[in-house]
N, CA and C of each residue as an Amber inpcrd file, in Angstrom:
protein
   390
  85.1870000 177.1050000 106.3260000  85.8160000 176.3450000 106.2640000
  85.5320000 175.4590000 106.3980000  86.1640000 174.2810000 106.2600000
  86.0870000 172.8620000 106.0550000  86.1550000 172.1560000 107.0450000
  85.4260000 171.3890000 107.4670000  85.5990000 170.8460000 109.1790000
  85.9580000 168.9040000 109.0720000  87.4750000 168.7430000 108.7250000
  87.7580000 167.5990000 108.1590000  87.7900000 166.7690000 109.7500000
  87.9500000 165.3010000 109.1220000  87.5470000 164.5950000 110.5610000
  88.9050000 164.6610000 111.3990000  90.1990000 165.1160000 110.8370000
  91.3280000 165.0660000 111.8640000  90.9660000 166.4280000 112.8570000
  90.7780000 167.8210000 112.0170000  89.9220000 168.9470000 112.9340000
  88.9690000 168.4720000 113.9800000  87.8500000 167.6320000 113.6720000
  86.9800000 167.5680000 114.6980000  87.6380000 166.7200000 115.5070000
  88.8030000 165.3820000 115.6910000  88.8140000 164.5740000 116.3720000
  89.4300000 165.3920000 117.1950000  90.8130000 166.7060000 116.9970000
  91.3810000 167.3420000 117.9090000  90.6950000 168.0660000 118.5020000
  89.4430000 169.1260000 118.0580000  88.8410000 170.1470000 118.9820000
  88.3400000 168.7950000 120.4360000  87.5030000 167.8240000 119.5630000
  87.0310000 167.4180000 120.5220000  88.1360000 166.3070000 121.8130000
  88.9770000 166.2800000 121.5180000  90.0980000 165.7320000 122.7180000
  90.0910000 167.2640000 123.3320000  90.6130000 168.0020000 123.1750000
  90.4170000 169.2130000 123.5820000  89.0570000 169.5160000 124.7600000
  88.0020000 169.7250000 123.8650000  86.6320000 170.1320000 125.0360000
  86.4090000 168.5200000 125.5360000  87.4750000 167.3080000 125.7670000
  87.2370000 167.0660000 126.6390000  88.1840000 166.1660000 127.1810000
  89.3590000 166.9590000 128.0500000  90.7500000 166.9540000 128.4100000
  90.2550000 168.3990000 129.2380000  90.3900000 167.9520000 130.1880000
  89.9080000 168.9900000 131.4130000  91.2230000 169.4920000 132.3180000
  92.4190000 169.0520000 131.7220000  93.8110000 170.0580000 132.2770000
  94.2490000 171.1230000 131.0500000  93.2430000 171.0700000 129.9630000
  94.3630000 172.0000000 129.0780000  95.4220000 171.7050000 128.5580000
  95.4050000 170.9090000 127.6720000  96.6910000 170.3380000 127.1040000
  97.2040000 171.1240000 126.3030000  98.7170000 170.3900000 125.7800000
  99.5200000 171.0430000 124.7920000  99.1800000 170.6670000 123.9370000
  99.8580000 170.7220000 122.6070000  99.6880000 170.2960000 121.3310000
 100.1430000 168.9060000 121.3350000 101.4130000 168.5210000 121.8140000
 101.9950000 167.4810000 121.9980000 101.5770000 166.5810000 122.6970000
 100.7290000 167.1940000 124.0370000  99.5850000 166.2150000 124.7840000
  98.4200000 165.6070000 123.9050000  97.5630000 166.6010000 122.7790000
  96.7860000 166.2880000 122.1510000  97.1830000 165.1770000 120.8370000
  98.4210000 165.3080000 120.5620000  99.0170000 164.3720000 119.6590000
  99.3010000 163.0650000 120.5600000  99.9800000 162.9990000 121.3730000
 100.1620000 161.4700000 121.6700000  98.9530000 161.1390000 121.9740000
  97.6480000 161.7910000 122.5730000  96.4550000 161.2410000 122.7840000
  95.6820000 160.7520000 121.4150000  96.2570000 161.2050000 120.8110000
  95.1600000 160.7170000 119.3670000  96.3200000 160.0130000 118.5120000
  97.6710000 159.8010000 118.4100000  98.1290000 159.2220000 117.5560000
  98.0370000 157.8210000 117.5130000  97.8270000 156.6480000 118.6320000
  98.0120000 155.7930000 118.6180000  96.6310000 155.1020000 117.9440000
  95.5350000 155.7510000 117.8370000  94.4500000 155.8250000 117.1450000
  94.6250000 156.4350000 115.5660000  95.1830000 156.6880000 115.6160000
  95.5000000 157.8840000 113.8610000  96.9860000 158.0480000 114.0600000
  97.1320000 156.6000000 113.3670000  98.8420000 156.7210000 113.1640000
  98.9910000 157.8150000 111.7970000  98.5720000 158.4770000 110.9090000
  98.7940000 159.5510000 109.5570000  98.6850000 160.5110000 110.3280000
  98.2600000 160.6380000 111.7090000  98.4350000 162.1370000 112.3780000
  99.8840000 163.0360000 112.4470000  99.7480000 164.2450000 111.7480000
 101.1790000 164.5480000 112.4270000 101.1920000 165.6600000 112.8640000
 101.9390000 165.7900000 113.5770000 102.2370000 166.8940000 115.3480000
 102.1660000 167.9260000 114.3140000 102.3550000 168.8320000 113.0640000
 102.1040000 169.6370000 112.1310000 100.8560000 170.1470000 112.1670000
  99.6700000 168.8560000 112.2870000  98.4940000 169.2160000 111.5760000
  97.7430000 169.2000000 112.9230000  98.7460000 168.7930000 113.8570000
  97.9660000 169.0020000 115.2060000  98.1110000 170.5690000 115.6650000
  99.4580000 171.1630000 115.8340000  99.4680000 172.9090000 115.8600000
  98.5870000 173.5220000 114.9930000  98.7400000 173.0990000 113.7710000
  98.0730000 174.0560000 112.7550000  96.7790000 174.4960000 112.9570000
  96.0470000 172.9600000 113.2630000  94.6520000 172.8660000 113.5580000
  94.1020000 173.2970000 115.1420000  94.6850000 173.6450000 116.0820000
  94.5800000 174.1380000 117.8210000  95.0120000 175.9270000 116.8720000
  95.9770000 176.1230000 116.5540000  95.7110000 177.4920000 116.3560000
  94.8570000 178.0010000 115.5840000  94.4570000 177.2980000 114.1870000
  93.2510000 177.7030000 113.9050000  91.7030000 177.2980000 114.7410000
  91.8140000 176.3030000 114.8750000  90.5470000 176.8470000 116.0000000
  90.5670000 177.6780000 117.2080000  91.3300000 178.2170000 117.9290000
  92.0230000 179.2750000 118.6960000  91.7360000 180.3740000 118.1000000
  91.4970000 180.7590000 116.8610000  91.5880000 181.6940000 115.7500000
  89.9480000 182.0900000 115.3570000  89.7910000 180.8640000 115.4430000
  88.2060000 180.9600000 115.3520000  87.4820000 181.2810000 116.5180000
  87.8980000 181.2880000 117.3350000  86.8280000 181.7170000 118.8100000
  86.6760000 180.3100000 118.9420000  86.8230000 178.9890000 118.7970000
  86.0990000 177.6900000 119.3300000  86.9580000 177.1920000 120.2930000
  87.7600000 177.1810000 120.4810000  89.1040000 177.0530000 121.7400000
  89.7850000 178.4000000 122.2450000  90.6540000 178.3050000 123.9130000
  91.0250000 179.8600000 123.9990000  92.3110000 178.5800000 124.0810000
  93.9560000 180.0330000 123.4900000  94.8930000 179.4210000 123.2040000
  95.3480000 180.1980000 124.7870000  96.6700000 179.4260000 125.4920000
  96.6730000 180.0160000 126.8510000  98.3930000 180.1890000 126.6850000
  98.5740000 181.4160000 126.6100000  99.8760000 181.5800000 126.3960000
 100.8380000 181.3760000 127.5310000 101.4650000 180.4000000 127.8050000
 102.3570000 179.6990000 129.1170000 103.6960000 181.1630000 129.1820000
 104.5440000 182.0240000 129.5430000 105.4710000 182.4490000 129.8640000
 106.4430000 181.5820000 129.3730000 107.0690000 180.5810000 129.9790000
 108.1270000 179.9290000 130.5010000 107.8020000 178.2050000 130.2040000
 106.6660000 177.8650000 129.3320000 106.3600000 176.4530000 129.1570000
 105.4570000 176.7210000 127.5260000 104.9460000 175.2850000 127.3190000
 104.2030000 175.5840000 125.6910000 102.9910000 175.6460000 125.9270000
 102.2540000 176.5350000 124.9830000 100.8030000 176.7650000 124.8970000
 100.1780000 175.8510000 125.4060000  98.6370000 176.1440000 126.3510000
  98.0830000 175.2600000 126.4720000  96.4910000 175.6740000 125.9510000
  96.0920000 174.4160000 125.5600000  94.3140000 174.9420000 124.6110000
  93.1990000 174.6470000 125.7860000  92.2980000 175.4270000 125.5680000
  90.7900000 175.2380000 126.3450000  89.7860000 175.4690000 125.7360000
  88.8260000 174.5160000 125.7570000  87.6990000 174.1400000 125.5990000
  86.5330000 174.9600000 125.9120000  87.0580000 175.9720000 126.5820000
  86.0810000 176.9830000 127.6400000  86.3630000 178.3430000 127.0070000
  85.4650000 179.2570000 125.7150000  85.5080000 180.6780000 125.6360000
  84.7210000 181.3630000 126.0360000  84.3480000 180.8920000 127.5680000
  83.8270000 182.2170000 127.7410000  84.8940000 183.1430000 129.0520000
  84.4020000 183.6910000 129.5520000  85.4520000 184.7960000 130.2730000
  85.7360000 184.1800000 131.6390000  86.8120000 183.4620000 131.6360000
  87.6420000 182.9960000 133.0010000  88.6790000 183.2850000 132.9620000
  89.7800000 183.1250000 133.9060000  91.4760000 183.1670000 134.0410000
  91.7530000 181.7980000 134.4470000  92.9700000 181.7090000 134.2150000
  93.8800000 180.4000000 134.6260000  94.7330000 180.2560000 135.2380000
  95.0700000 179.5260000 136.3150000  96.3050000 179.4110000 137.4050000
  97.2280000 178.5470000 136.5820000  98.5260000 178.5490000 136.9030000
  99.2880000 177.8690000 136.7060000 100.1490000 177.0700000 137.6560000
 100.0770000 176.1100000 138.3080000 100.8700000 175.4070000 139.1060000
 102.2040000 175.0470000 138.8850000 103.2920000 176.0730000 140.0360000
 104.6000000 175.9250000 139.2960000 105.6160000 174.4960000 139.8540000
 104.7000000 173.6130000 140.3130000 105.4960000 172.7080000 140.9540000
 104.9000000 171.6020000 139.9920000 103.7730000 171.4020000 139.5520000
 102.9080000 169.9420000 138.8860000 102.6160000 170.3800000 137.1440000
 102.5680000 171.9910000 137.1030000 102.1410000 172.8050000 135.4580000
 101.2550000 172.6790000 135.1290000 100.5150000 171.9860000 135.7630000
  98.7050000 171.7390000 135.4810000  97.9600000 173.3290000 135.4800000
  97.0330000 173.8860000 134.5350000  96.4860000 174.6940000 134.2500000
  95.2260000 174.3200000 134.7170000  94.8180000 175.2820000 135.6210000
  93.2050000 175.8050000 136.1320000  92.4420000 176.5400000 136.0010000
  91.0620000 176.3190000 135.8080000  90.1470000 177.4740000 135.5910000
  90.4110000 178.4650000 136.8080000  89.8230000 179.0640000 136.6620000
  89.7600000 180.1880000 137.8380000  88.6260000 181.4260000 137.9500000
  87.7690000 181.1990000 138.4090000  86.5210000 182.1450000 138.7110000
  87.1660000 183.7520000 139.3400000  87.1540000 184.6110000 138.3780000
  87.2510000 186.1170000 139.2070000  86.1620000 187.1450000 138.8240000
  84.7550000 187.0650000 140.0980000  83.8620000 188.2180000 139.6370000
  84.6920000 189.5330000 139.8770000  85.6300000 189.6980000 140.5080000
  86.0700000 191.0830000 140.2920000  86.9770000 191.4630000 139.2200000
  87.1310000 190.2680000 138.2610000  87.2970000 191.0680000 136.8080000
  86.5120000 191.2040000 136.1310000  85.4180000 190.8400000 136.1960000
  83.8340000 191.7500000 135.5560000  83.6680000 192.6770000 135.3560000
  83.9790000 193.4940000 136.8400000  84.3280000 194.6470000 136.6930000
  84.9260000 195.4350000 136.1500000  85.9100000 195.1310000 135.5490000
  87.0990000 195.6680000 135.1110000  87.3030000 196.7860000 134.2900000
  86.4670000 196.0480000 132.8170000  86.2610000 196.7910000 131.7170000
  85.6080000 197.6880000 132.1520000  84.1590000 197.9480000 132.8760000
  83.7720000 199.2090000 133.0410000  84.4040000 200.2330000 133.7810000
  85.4440000 199.7380000 134.7020000  86.0800000 200.4900000 135.7100000
  87.3680000 201.3990000 134.6640000  87.5880000 200.8110000 133.6610000
  88.8470000 201.2270000 132.9350000  87.8120000 202.1570000 132.2880000
  87.0500000 201.9990000 131.7250000  86.2800000 202.8420000 130.5760000
  85.7020000 204.1540000 131.2070000  85.1520000 203.8190000 132.5730000
  84.8520000 205.1740000 133.2320000  85.9030000 205.8770000 133.6700000
  87.2380000 205.4900000 133.9860000  87.8520000 206.2950000 134.4280000
  88.7870000 206.6230000 133.3790000  88.9410000 205.8270000 132.1110000
  90.2360000 206.3840000 131.3210000  89.7600000 206.5070000 130.0510000
  88.1690000 206.4290000 129.7040000  87.5200000 206.1390000 128.2070000
  87.8450000 205.2660000 127.6150000  89.0490000 203.9890000 127.8280000
  89.4750000 203.2230000 126.7420000  88.2550000 202.0120000 126.7330000
  88.0820000 201.3780000 126.2060000  87.2740000 200.0930000 125.7890000
  88.0480000 198.7520000 125.8140000  87.6440000 198.0860000 126.9170000
  88.6610000 197.0120000 126.7520000  88.0950000 195.8540000 125.5800000
  88.8160000 194.9510000 125.0430000  87.6890000 193.8820000 124.2990000
  88.2540000 192.4720000 124.8270000  89.6000000 192.6190000 125.6940000
  89.7020000 191.2570000 126.3270000  90.6140000 191.4420000 127.3580000
  90.5600000 190.7320000 128.1570000  91.5120000 190.7220000 129.0890000
  92.2420000 189.5520000 129.4260000  93.6000000 189.5420000 129.7350000
  93.9210000 188.4660000 129.4040000  94.9510000 188.2870000 131.1270000
  94.6670000 186.9110000 131.7050000  95.0270000 187.0870000 133.3670000
  95.7940000 185.7510000 133.3410000  96.7980000 185.5130000 133.8110000
  97.4120000 184.0620000 134.4570000  97.7310000 184.0860000 135.3980000
  96.9490000 183.2550000 136.3280000  97.5320000 183.5980000 137.8210000
  99.0900000 182.3910000 137.8300000 100.0340000 182.6420000 138.8850000
 100.8470000 181.2760000 139.1880000 101.5550000 181.2520000 140.3360000
 101.4450000 179.9790000 140.8280000 101.0400000 179.3680000 142.3620000
 101.8950000 178.3600000 142.3450000 101.0600000 177.7940000 143.4410000
 101.1800000 176.3800000 144.1950000  99.4240000 175.9080000 144.3980000
  99.2730000 174.9770000 143.3350000  97.8040000 174.1760000 143.4230000
  97.2050000 173.6110000 144.5460000  96.3020000 173.4190000 144.8720000
  95.8220000 172.5070000 146.0500000  96.4060000 171.4340000 146.2970000
  96.6130000 170.7370000 145.1970000  96.9200000 169.0880000 145.5300000
  98.2290000 169.6060000 145.8690000  99.2280000 169.8050000 145.2190000
 100.6430000 170.2370000 145.4850000 100.9170000 171.0540000 146.7380000
  99.7170000 172.0890000 147.1850000 100.1600000 172.1910000 148.7770000
 100.2500000 171.4210000 149.6370000  99.1750000 170.6800000 149.5500000
  98.6740000 169.1360000 150.5320000  99.6780000 168.2940000 150.3770000
 100.8640000 167.9180000 149.5740000 101.9790000 167.2680000 149.8710000
 103.0070000 167.7920000 150.0710000 102.7940000 169.0100000 150.4600000
 104.4000000 169.4740000 150.5910000 104.7900000 169.0070000 152.1010000
 105.4540000 169.4580000 152.5240000 106.0680000 168.5690000 153.8720000
 106.2780000 169.7070000 154.7690000 105.5330000 169.5070000 156.0210000
 105.7110000 170.5000000 156.9340000 107.2920000 170.6730000 157.3770000
 107.6070000 171.9030000 158.0790000 108.3960000 171.9300000 158.5910000
 108.3350000 172.8150000 160.0310000 109.1120000 172.1440000 160.8280000
 108.8070000 172.5960000 162.1120000 109.8730000 173.7170000 162.5460000
């Protein structure tokens, strides 16, 4: 696959954007300095980069897909208030593949888990009731 300047720019934007951006956020961040960039190009390249395993696509049930530069095994928590997506390390999930294999004989190739809740920043901003 040819690695164009636009594809590299899109990849680097996600790699350097710690909040798991949407395609629209990537487009908005790059558009000012790259007036010939189209939203369609951003979508196509993000999807291609995730299919190639260079990015992780995070499907959000009630929102836009997000993209993550980390492709190692980890999970995500979506804040119900601010909609930010956070990385979550869960050691208990690492044992799940062998547990399923031992108990059922199935060979898991991927575990997709997205948690939903309220992030620490939003929790600390919540007014206390008496």
